[in-house]
Structure formats: C-alpha cells, structure tokens
N, C-alpha and C positions, 0 to 999 in steps of 0.2 A: 098965929093964924096959919093954918096949913095951906100950901100952894096947891092949887088945883092941878090935877094930872094933865089937863088939856094944855095949861101953860107950859108945863115941863116938856110935854111932847112937842109943842110948838118951838120951844127953844132948841130942842134937839134937831128938829128939821132945819131950823135956820142955821145951826152950826154945821150940819152936814152939807147944806147948800153952799155955805161959805167955803167949806173945805173943797167942794167940787170947783167952785169959782177960782179959788186960789190955786188949786192944782192945775186948772186949765191955763191960768196966767203963767205958771211956773213950768210949763211943759218943757222938757229938756231939748236943747238944740243938738242935732246930730253933728258931731265933729267931722270935718272933712279937710283935714290938714294935708297939704302936699309936702311930702317929706323929701322929694327929689331936690338935688342941687347940681350945680355945674361941676361935675367931676372931671378933673384934669388927669390925663394919662401921661406917664413919664415917656420922654423921647430920648433915644440914644443916637448920637451922630459920631461916627468914627473920626478920630483925629486925622485931619487932612494930611499931615506929615506921614502918618502911618500908611494911609492909602497911597500916597506918593511913593513911599518906600516899597510897598507891595508891587506897584506898577513897574518901578525901576528894576526891581529884582527879577520880575518876570521877563522884562525886555532883555536884560542881560542874559538871562537863562536861554531865551530864544536865540540870541546872537551866538552864544556858546554852542547851541545845538546846530546852528547853520555852519559854524566853523568846523565842528566835529564831523558833520556830513561831508564837507569839502575835503578835509584831511583824510577821511576814510576812503572817499572816492579816489583821491590821489594814491593812497596806499594800495588800493585794489588795482589801479592802473600800473603801478610800478612792480608789484609782486607777480603779475601775470606776464610771462615773457612774450606771449602772443597778443597782448593787448594793443589797441590802436595807438596808445601813447608810445610804447616801445617800438612798434613797427614803424611809426613815423620817424623816430630818432634813427633807427637802423636804415630806413630808406634815404634819409638825408645824408647820413654818413656814406652810404654806398654810392650815392650820386657824386659826392665830393671826391671819393677815391677814383671813381671811373673818369671824372673830368681831369683829374691829375694824370691818370694813366694815358688818356687820349692826348693830352698836351705833351707828355713825355715821349710818346710814340711819334708824334708829329715832328718834334725836334730831332729825334734819332733819324727819322727818314730824311729830313733835310740835310743832316750831317753826312749821311751815307751817300746821298745824291751829289752833294758838293764834292765829296772825296772820291767819287767814281767807284764806290763800292758796289758789290752785287746786290740785286734786288732781293734775293733769297735771304740775305743777311737781315734786311729790313723785316721780312716776314718772320724770321726766327726771333728777332728781338720783340716783335709784336706779340708772339705767342708767349714768350717768357714774361713780358709785361702783364699780360692778361692773367697768367697764373699767379703772379705776385699780387695783382689787384684782388683776385678772389681770396687769396690768403689774408690780405689786409682787411677785406670786407668781413670775413669770418671772424678775425680777431676783434674788429671793431664791434661787431654784433654781440660777441660774447662779453666784451668789456661793457657795452651799454646795458646788457641784461644784468651783469654783476653789480654795476653801479646803481641801477634802479632797485635791485634787491636790497642793497645796503641803505639806500635813501628811504625805502619803503618802511623800514623799522622806525625811522625818525617820525615819519608822517603818522604811522600807527600809534606811536606814543603821544603825539600831539592830539590825535583824534580821541584817544582815551582820556587825556587830560581835559580836553574841552567838554566831553560828555560828563566827566566827573564834576567839573565846575558848574555845568548846567544843572545837574542834580542838586548841588549845594544851593544854588540860587533859588530853585523851585522849592526846596525844603524850607529855606528861610522865609520865602514869600508865603508858603503854606502855613508856617507857624504863626506869622503875623495875622494872616486871614482867619486862622482858627481862633485867635484871641478876639478878633472883631466879632466872629460868629458867636462866641461864648458870651460876650457882653450883650449882644443883641438878644440872645436867648434869655439871659438873666432879666433884661428889661421887659421882654414879652411876658415872662413868668410873673414878674412883679405886677405888671398891668393886669394880667389875668386874675391874680389873687385879689388885687384891689377891686376889680370889677365884681368878682364873686362876693366879696364882703359888702360892697355897695348894694348889690341886688338882695343880699340877705337882710341888710339893714332896712331896705324898702319893704320887703315882705313882712319882717317882724314888726315894723312900725305900723303898717296897715292892719296887721292882725290885732295888735294891741289896741289900736284905735277902734276897730270894729267891736272888740270885746268890751271896751269901755262904753261904746254907744249902746250895745245890747244890754249891758248891766244897768245903765241909766234909764233906758226905755223900760226895762223890766221893773225897776223900782218905781218909776212913775205909774206904770200900769197897775202895780200892786197897791200903791197909795190911792189911786182913783177907784180901784175896786173896793177898797176899804171904805172910802167915802160914800160910794153908792150903797154899800151894805149898811153903813150907818144911817144913810138917808132912808133906806127901805125900812130899817128897824124903827126909826123915828116916826115915819108915816104910819106904820102898823100900830105903834104905841099911841099915837094921836087918835087914830081911828078907834082903838079899844077904849081910850079914856072918854072919848065923846059918846061912844055907845054905852058905857057904864053910867055916865052922867045922865044920859037920857032915861035910863031905867029907873 
C-alpha cells in the first residue's frame, strides 16, 4: 500500500524541526581562553666582590691623583727660583747669616774696646763683615736654588709615577665596570626577547582562538540554514501534497 504524500511531507517537517531543535541545543560556545601567565624576567646582580673591587680601585686611583698633584705642586715650587718656597728658604738663610754677622761684630767691638783700640777699626771690621755676609747670602741663595732644582726632578718623577698609577687603577676599574655593563645589557636583551616572544604568543593564540570561534559559528550557521531550508522544502511539499489530495 503506497504511503500518502501528506504523511511523507509531515515526516520531513518533523525531521527538519528536530534538526532545528537539535542545532539550537548544540549551539557552539565561544571560546574565551586567557592565554596570559605570570612571566618572570631574569634579574642580574653584580657580584658584591666585583663592585667592592671597582670601588677600591677608584679610591686608590683618586689618592694617587691627589699625591700626583701634591708632588707636581712641589716640583713647580722647587723649579721656580722666584717661587714663594725658594724665597722663604733664602729669606731664612739670610736672616741666619745676618744674625751671625751681628753677633760677630758685637764681639769684635767689645774686644777692641777692651783693648783700647781705635773706634775706626771697629767700623772697618763692621764693613768687612757686611761684605762677607752679603757674599755668604749670595752663595746660600745660589745653593738653595741649585738644591731645589735637583730635588725638583725627584718630585717630578714621583708625580709622573703617581699619575701613571692613577691611570692604571682607573683602567682596571673601568674594565671591571665594563664587564658589569655588558652582563646587564645581555640580561636586558634576554628579557626584551622573552617579552617579545610572550607578546607574540598572546597575539597568535588570540588570533587562532578567534579563527576557531568564527569557523565554529560559520559551521553552525550553515547547518541551521540547511535545516531551515529543509523545513521550508518540507512545508512546501506538504502543502503541495494536501492540495493534490484535495483535487
């Protein structure tokens, strides 16, 4: 016995409605995964002993520089015959010579007076003594300048040595500081690269998730559209079958 078209159409409608119902129940859920995580950055701390060595080298270098300045100043004082340093030495030597001359003249005057000698003899001896004192002062001044000049070379060498040691200390400290800077730079570059990779991971993961959501939503919409199309076809078929049956 043939099945009436109306029953077939009704079954098609029921099947389409079931498909719509099932599709509505199976509507895809949009994924919203948080891909972030607690990313830790690398930290670099210089060795305390290295930092202490840098500080000590710089301190020694500063002291060498101070000593070099002092030695150089003494060198300048000694090499200049008219410097305050040389003039002070010459002034003290002159005073000592003049004091000795005055004492000598006083003793001569006393001796002449006690011996009943003429006063003009005392004056003559005084003039001779003054000339001798002037010669002694001139010789002492020349000797002081010559000695200062000789000593200046030693102080000049000490100044050069101190400045050289200062340069060596600063060079060593700079070398250690450069190592610290290089390691800090390497650490910063590592962290920058890691952060870039992390941001790229977040963007790629978010993009892939959005693509999957769009694909799932498109497939769902396509399936529902097919169900609606099938329902429409079933309804039209049912209407046609009932119209034909009525004729």
